C-alpha positions as CSV (number, residue, x, y, z in Angstrom):
1,X,210.2,155.2,122.1
2,X,211.5,156.2,119.1
3,X,210.8,160.1,121.0
4,X,212.2,159.1,124.4
5,X,215.9,157.5,122.8
6,X,216.2,160.7,120.6
7,X,215.9,163.1,124.0
8,X,218.6,161.1,125.5
9,X,220.5,160.5,122.5
10,X,220.1,165.0,121.7
11,X,221.3,164.2,117.9
12,X,221.8,168.7,118.2
13,X,224.0,167.8,120.7
14,X,225.8,165.0,118.6
15,X,226.0,167.4,115.5
16,X,227.2,170.3,117.7
17,X,230.3,168.2,119.1
18,X,231.1,166.3,115.8
19,X,231.3,170.3,114.5
20,X,233.9,171.1,117.4
21,X,235.8,167.9,116.9
22,X,236.4,168.2,113.9
23,X,236.3,172.0,112.9
24,X,239.4,172.2,110.8
25,X,239.0,168.8,109.4
26,X,238.0,168.1,105.4
27,X,234.0,167.2,104.9
28,X,235.1,163.8,104.1
29,X,236.7,163.2,107.3
30,X,233.4,164.6,109.4
31,X,231.4,162.4,107.1
32,X,233.7,159.5,108.6
33,X,233.3,160.7,111.7
34,X,229.8,161.1,111.4
35,X,229.8,157.1,110.5
36,X,231.9,156.3,112.7
37,X,230.2,157.5,116.3
38,X,226.7,156.2,114.7
39,X,227.6,152.7,113.9
40,X,230.2,153.0,117.7
41,X,226.8,154.3,119.4
42,X,224.1,151.5,117.7
43,X,226.6,148.8,118.6
44,X,226.3,150.0,122.2
45,X,222.8,150.3,122.1
46,X,222.0,146.9,120.2
47,X,224.6,145.5,123.6
48,X,222.8,147.1,125.9
49,X,218.9,146.0,124.7
50,X,220.1,142.4,124.4
51,X,222.6,141.9,127.6
52,X,222.5,145.2,130.0
53,X,218.9,144.0,132.6
54,X,221.6,140.4,132.4
55,X,225.0,142.4,133.2
56,X,222.8,144.5,136.0
57,X,221.4,142.4,138.1
58,X,224.4,140.0,137.4
59,X,227.0,142.9,139.2
60,X,223.9,144.0,141.3
61,X,223.2,147.5,140.1
62,X,220.8,149.2,140.3
63,X,219.2,151.5,137.6
64,X,218.6,154.7,140.2
65,X,222.6,154.3,140.5
66,X,222.9,153.4,137.3
67,X,221.5,156.7,136.3
68,X,222.8,159.1,138.3
69,X,226.4,158.1,136.7
70,X,224.7,158.3,134.2
71,X,223.7,162.5,135.3
72,X,227.1,162.9,136.1
73,X,229.0,162.5,132.5
74,X,226.2,164.0,131.2
75,X,227.0,166.9,132.6
76,X,230.6,166.1,132.8
77,X,230.7,166.9,129.7
78,X,228.4,169.9,129.4
79,X,231.0,171.7,131.8
80,X,233.5,170.7,129.2
81,X,232.2,172.1,126.6
82,X,230.8,175.1,128.2
83,X,234.1,175.2,129.8
84,X,236.5,174.3,127.0
85,X,239.9,176.1,128.6
86,X,239.2,174.3,131.9
87,X,241.1,170.8,131.4
88,X,241.7,168.2,134.1
89,X,244.6,167.3,135.4
90,X,245.0,164.5,133.7
91,X,245.0,166.5,130.1
92,X,248.4,167.6,128.8
93,X,248.5,170.5,126.5
94,X,248.6,167.9,123.2
95,X,244.9,165.7,123.9
96,X,243.4,165.4,120.8
97,X,239.8,165.6,120.6
98,X,238.1,162.2,119.1
99,X,234.5,161.0,118.5
100,X,234.7,158.6,121.6
101,X,233.6,162.0,123.6
102,X,229.9,162.0,121.2
103,X,229.9,158.0,121.8
104,X,230.1,158.5,125.5
105,X,227.6,161.2,125.2
106,X,225.1,158.8,123.2
107,X,225.8,156.2,125.0
108,X,226.1,157.3,127.8
109,X,225.1,155.5,131.4
110,X,221.6,157.6,131.5
111,X,221.4,156.6,126.8
112,X,222.2,152.8,127.8
113,X,219.8,152.9,131.6
114,X,217.2,154.2,129.3
115,X,217.3,151.1,126.6
116,X,217.2,148.4,129.4
117,X,214.4,150.4,131.1
118,X,212.4,150.1,127.0
119,X,213.2,146.7,126.9
120,X,212.7,145.9,130.1
121,X,208.9,147.5,130.0
122,X,207.7,146.0,127.1
123,X,209.6,142.4,127.4
124,X,207.3,139.6,126.1
125,X,209.7,136.5,125.6
126,X,213.0,136.3,123.3
127,X,214.7,139.4,121.5
128,X,212.7,142.7,122.0
129,X,212.3,143.5,118.5
130,X,210.5,147.0,119.5
131,X,213.6,148.6,121.0
132,X,216.0,147.4,118.8
133,X,214.1,148.9,116.0
134,X,213.5,151.6,117.8
135,X,217.4,152.5,118.7
136,X,217.7,151.4,115.0
137,X,215.0,155.1,114.1
138,X,217.2,156.7,116.9
139,X,220.6,156.1,115.2
140,X,220.1,157.0,111.9
141,X,218.2,160.2,112.9
142,X,221.0,161.3,115.1
143,X,224.2,159.6,111.9
144,X,221.6,162.2,109.4
145,X,221.3,165.3,111.7
146,X,225.3,164.6,112.5
147,X,225.8,164.4,108.6
148,X,223.4,167.3,107.9
149,X,225.9,168.9,110.0
150,X,229.2,168.1,109.1
151,X,228.4,169.8,105.4
152,X,227.0,172.9,107.2
153,X,230.5,173.5,109.8
154,X,232.2,174.8,106.8
155,X,230.1,177.6,106.7
156,X,229.0,178.9,110.5
157,X,231.2,180.8,111.8
158,X,233.8,180.2,114.4
159,X,232.1,182.8,117.0
160,X,228.2,181.5,116.5
161,X,229.8,177.4,116.9
162,X,231.4,178.6,120.2
163,X,228.0,180.6,121.7
164,X,225.7,177.9,120.1
165,X,228.4,174.8,122.1
166,X,228.7,176.6,125.2
167,X,225.1,176.6,125.5
168,X,224.2,173.1,124.5
169,X,226.5,173.0,127.2
170,X,224.6,175.0,129.8
171,X,222.1,172.3,129.2
172,X,223.6,169.3,129.1
173,X,224.7,171.0,132.4
174,X,221.7,171.0,133.5
175,X,220.2,167.2,132.1
176,X,223.0,165.5,133.9
177,X,222.2,167.6,137.4
178,X,218.9,166.4,136.7
179,X,219.3,163.0,135.7
180,X,221.6,162.7,139.6
181,X,218.8,163.8,141.3
182,X,215.8,161.6,139.9
183,X,217.8,158.5,140.0
184,X,218.4,159.5,144.0
185,X,215.0,160.0,144.7
186,X,214.3,157.2,143.2
187,X,216.8,155.2,144.9
188,X,216.4,156.6,148.5
189,X,212.5,156.3,148.0
190,X,213.0,152.3,147.1
């Protein structure tokens, strides 16, 4: 379960996003932002594990539709990383990047759907301790990687950061498209 969650949270991309957001910040600020992002992701994923299935059932949302939405969000984040000069119609010149981008990626609908699916598969009765433990471990490992990236970001050259960010943006676009296609295929098959 931890490996599955790490695959969708993707600590490497979270670390690169942190470097991109806090490129000019102090090391202390980067460390604080990494911690705030990790705590936010942890809270969202724990709530998803505890309440997710019930919320989706209440609103009549299928896991397949939720996965499609997650794929669109991940692809959008990837496009913004791949093409940092592109701006949406709503974004002004003074738009400030924040850790919410990391949180939206790490705790995306795709990640939430994965947590809910793991809970549904491994649920017996009461609170699912295995899923909660997996969430805790995956977020802790992601936080540790973001801390390492925050400490190393001052040593990486700007050109290298930009190339790495664009490469990972391309990977995110592909991941998002994959989530959309799989969700659509499963939705149509069901």
